C-alpha positions as CSV (number, residue, x, y, z in Angstrom):
1,M,-1.5,-63.7,-9.6
2,K,-2.9,-60.9,-6.7
3,R,-4.4,-62.4,-3.9
4,I,-6.5,-60.9,-1.1
5,H,-8.9,-62.4,1.7
6,G,-7.9,-65.7,0.0
7,L,-9.0,-64.8,-3.3
8,E,-6.6,-65.3,-6.4
9,I,-7.2,-62.6,-8.8
10,R,-5.9,-62.8,-12.2
11,T,-5.2,-59.9,-14.3
12,T,-2.6,-60.5,-16.8
13,L,-2.9,-63.1,-19.8
14,P,-1.6,-66.0,-19.9
15,E,-2.5,-66.5,-15.8
16,I,-6.2,-65.7,-17.1
17,C,-6.0,-68.0,-20.1
18,N,-5.5,-71.2,-17.8
19,P,-6.9,-74.2,-20.2
20,A,-8.1,-75.4,-16.6
21,H,-9.9,-72.6,-16.1
22,M,-11.3,-71.2,-19.5
23,A,-13.6,-72.0,-21.7
24,L,-13.5,-71.2,-25.4
25,V,-16.7,-70.5,-26.5
26,I,-17.5,-70.0,-30.5
27,Y,-20.1,-67.7,-31.3
28,D,-23.1,-68.8,-34.0
29,M,-20.4,-69.9,-36.8
30,Q,-23.5,-71.7,-38.6
31,V,-23.5,-71.7,-43.3
32,G,-26.2,-68.8,-42.5
33,I,-24.4,-67.0,-41.3
34,V,-21.1,-67.2,-42.6
35,S,-22.5,-66.6,-45.5
36,Q,-23.0,-62.8,-45.1
37,V,-19.6,-62.2,-44.1
38,K,-17.4,-59.8,-47.1
39,D,-14.1,-62.0,-44.9
40,A,-16.1,-65.3,-43.9
41,E,-12.8,-66.8,-45.1
42,R,-9.7,-65.7,-43.1
43,V,-12.6,-65.8,-40.0
44,V,-13.4,-69.4,-40.2
45,A,-9.7,-69.8,-41.1
46,K,-8.4,-67.8,-38.1
47,V,-11.6,-69.6,-35.8
48,A,-10.0,-72.5,-37.5
49,E,-6.8,-72.0,-35.8
50,V,-8.2,-71.0,-32.3
51,L,-10.4,-73.9,-32.3
52,H,-6.6,-76.0,-32.8
53,A,-4.9,-75.0,-30.0
54,A,-7.3,-75.1,-27.8
55,R,-8.1,-78.6,-28.7
56,Q,-4.8,-78.9,-28.8
57,A,-4.8,-77.6,-24.7
58,R,-7.3,-79.7,-24.2
59,M,-9.7,-76.6,-23.2
60,R,-12.4,-77.1,-22.6
61,I,-15.1,-76.1,-26.1
62,F,-18.1,-74.9,-26.4
63,F,-20.1,-73.6,-29.1
64,T,-23.0,-71.3,-30.3
65,R,-26.4,-71.7,-32.7
66,H,-28.2,-69.1,-33.1
67,M,-32.1,-70.8,-34.2
68,S,-35.3,-69.6,-34.7
69,L,-38.5,-70.5,-33.9
70,P,-41.9,-71.4,-36.5
71,V,-43.5,-68.6,-36.6
72,E,-46.5,-69.8,-34.7
73,V,-45.1,-70.0,-32.0
74,M,-42.7,-66.1,-31.7
75,G,-43.0,-63.9,-29.4
76,V,-42.8,-59.9,-29.1
77,F,-39.1,-59.8,-29.5
78,Q,-38.5,-62.5,-32.3
79,L,-40.8,-61.0,-35.1
80,R,-39.5,-57.5,-34.3
81,M,-36.0,-58.9,-34.0
82,A,-37.0,-60.9,-36.8
83,M,-38.7,-58.0,-39.0
84,R,-35.8,-55.9,-38.1
85,W,-32.7,-58.2,-39.8
86,Q,-35.3,-59.3,-42.6
87,R,-36.6,-55.8,-43.5
88,V,-40.5,-55.7,-43.9
89,E,-42.8,-54.4,-43.1
90,E,-45.2,-56.8,-41.6
91,A,-45.3,-59.9,-38.9
92,S,-47.2,-62.1,-41.4
93,Q,-44.3,-61.4,-44.0
94,V,-41.1,-63.2,-41.6
95,R,-40.1,-66.3,-42.3
96,P,-37.4,-68.1,-40.2
97,R,-34.3,-68.8,-41.3
98,F,-32.1,-70.6,-38.6
99,L,-35.0,-73.2,-38.2
100,R,-33.4,-76.3,-36.1
101,D,-33.2,-79.0,-39.7
102,S,-33.0,-75.5,-42.7
103,P,-29.6,-75.6,-44.8
104,G,-28.0,-72.4,-42.8
105,F,-28.4,-74.0,-39.6
106,P,-24.8,-76.0,-38.9
107,I,-22.0,-75.0,-37.5
108,V,-19.8,-74.9,-40.8
109,P,-18.0,-78.0,-42.1
110,A,-14.5,-76.3,-41.5
111,L,-15.4,-75.8,-37.4
112,T,-17.4,-79.1,-36.6
113,P,-17.8,-79.6,-33.4
114,R,-16.5,-83.6,-31.4
115,A,-19.0,-85.6,-29.9
116,S,-16.7,-83.6,-26.3
117,E,-17.4,-80.5,-27.6
118,A,-20.7,-78.8,-26.2
119,V,-23.1,-77.1,-29.4
120,V,-26.1,-74.8,-27.7
121,D,-29.1,-73.6,-29.1
122,K,-30.2,-70.0,-28.3
123,I,-32.7,-67.2,-29.5
124,T,-31.6,-64.6,-27.7
125,M,-28.1,-62.4,-29.1
126,S,-26.0,-63.3,-25.2
127,A,-24.8,-66.5,-25.2
128,F,-26.0,-66.9,-21.5
129,E,-29.3,-65.8,-21.5
130,G,-31.8,-69.2,-21.2
131,T,-29.2,-70.8,-22.0
132,P,-27.3,-73.9,-20.1
133,L,-24.3,-72.4,-21.0
134,N,-23.0,-70.4,-17.5
135,I,-24.1,-73.3,-15.3
136,A,-22.0,-75.7,-17.4
137,L,-19.0,-73.3,-16.9
138,R,-19.8,-73.1,-13.5
139,D,-19.6,-76.1,-12.8
140,C,-16.3,-77.1,-14.2
141,G,-14.4,-74.9,-12.4
142,I,-14.4,-72.1,-15.3
143,T,-13.4,-68.7,-14.2
144,A,-12.6,-67.1,-18.2
145,V,-13.5,-67.9,-21.1
146,A,-12.1,-67.0,-25.1
147,V,-15.0,-66.1,-27.7
148,A,-14.2,-65.9,-31.1
149,G,-17.0,-66.0,-34.6
150,I,-19.3,-63.5,-35.7
151,A,-20.9,-61.0,-35.2
152,L,-19.0,-59.0,-32.7
153,E,-21.1,-56.1,-32.8
154,V,-24.0,-58.0,-32.8
155,G,-24.0,-61.1,-30.2
156,I,-20.7,-60.9,-29.2
157,E,-21.0,-57.9,-27.2
158,P,-24.1,-59.2,-25.5
159,T,-22.5,-62.1,-24.7
160,V,-18.8,-60.3,-23.0
161,R,-20.7,-58.3,-21.6
162,H,-23.4,-60.5,-19.8
163,A,-20.1,-63.0,-19.1
164,A,-18.4,-60.2,-16.8
165,D,-22.5,-60.4,-15.2
166,L,-22.1,-63.2,-14.6
167,G,-17.7,-63.2,-12.8
168,L,-16.6,-64.4,-15.7
169,I,-13.2,-63.0,-17.2
170,P,-14.5,-62.9,-21.4
171,V,-11.5,-62.5,-23.9
172,I,-11.8,-61.6,-27.3
173,I,-10.1,-63.3,-30.1
174,S,-11.0,-59.8,-32.1
175,D,-9.5,-61.3,-35.6
176,A,-11.1,-64.8,-35.1
177,C,-14.3,-62.7,-34.8
178,G,-16.4,-61.6,-38.1
179,S,-19.0,-58.5,-38.3
180,G,-21.3,-57.6,-40.6
181,D,-20.1,-54.0,-40.5
182,P,-16.4,-53.9,-39.9
183,K,-16.9,-49.5,-37.7
184,A,-20.1,-50.9,-35.8
185,A,-16.9,-54.1,-34.8
186,Q,-14.8,-51.6,-33.8
187,R,-16.8,-49.6,-31.5
188,S,-17.7,-52.3,-29.7
189,L,-14.2,-53.2,-28.9
190,E,-14.0,-49.9,-28.4
191,S,-16.3,-49.6,-25.8
192,L,-15.3,-52.7,-24.0
193,A,-12.0,-51.7,-23.4
194,F,-12.7,-49.4,-22.1
195,E,-15.2,-50.8,-19.5
196,G,-12.4,-52.7,-18.7
197,N,-13.9,-56.0,-18.1
198,A,-13.2,-58.1,-20.8
199,V,-9.7,-58.4,-22.8
200,V,-8.7,-58.2,-26.3
201,T,-5.9,-60.0,-27.4
202,D,-5.3,-61.2,-30.7
203,A,-5.3,-65.0,-32.5
204,A,-1.5,-65.8,-32.4
205,T,-1.1,-63.6,-29.5
206,F,-3.5,-66.4,-27.5
207,I,-2.8,-69.4,-29.4
208,G,1.2,-69.4,-27.7
209,V,-0.7,-68.7,-24.7
210,I,-2.7,-71.4,-24.0
211,G,0.0,-73.3,-25.9
212,H,3.0,-72.7,-23.6
213,A,0.3,-73.4,-20.9
214,T,0.6,-76.5,-21.7
215,D,3.9,-77.1,-21.7
216,T,4.5,-76.2,-18.6
217,D,1.3,-78.1,-17.5
218,Q,3.6,-81.6,-19.1
219,H,6.3,-80.5,-17.3
């Protein structure tokens, strides 16, 4: 731990991944999104491992869900995004895919949130924009967030960048992140690693670190 002017600067993974000061964010592991990923079964299994370990460590856990608005109240950003994703030329052709009660909206059953875990709905790519996530984390004294889910190159990258701008240390659990385009996902990881604000690790390392922290706390 580095110290200066009364501040504690966490630099190592064990220091950053202290369950007392870290939250796990499971990003958009929804039925309708998971079904679009080729290696979905592997991603769900890996996220489930991370989730189980975080629960064992009593880490605070937040799930995000991407939500569509009815077309009648969609704005320009929402319509442009939907047109691009749905590959349609006219806004009148847009069909909301993630309405709150639609089949694709819920979190996949293997990762069902517990009553003690928060679910945050969003219409943006960053999990922090227009949601209570930041204030909820700050109110709990959280200084770092571990992120897993789908998709790395679409929503996780902007969430990680936003977290860093908010003064949080983002930790990307790379093999617990799925993607629609593996090459684009790799570029995202490389860009984030180059920037230096995010820490990139894998599920086994992350699980080992938080498990050790928990064991230490118990003693």
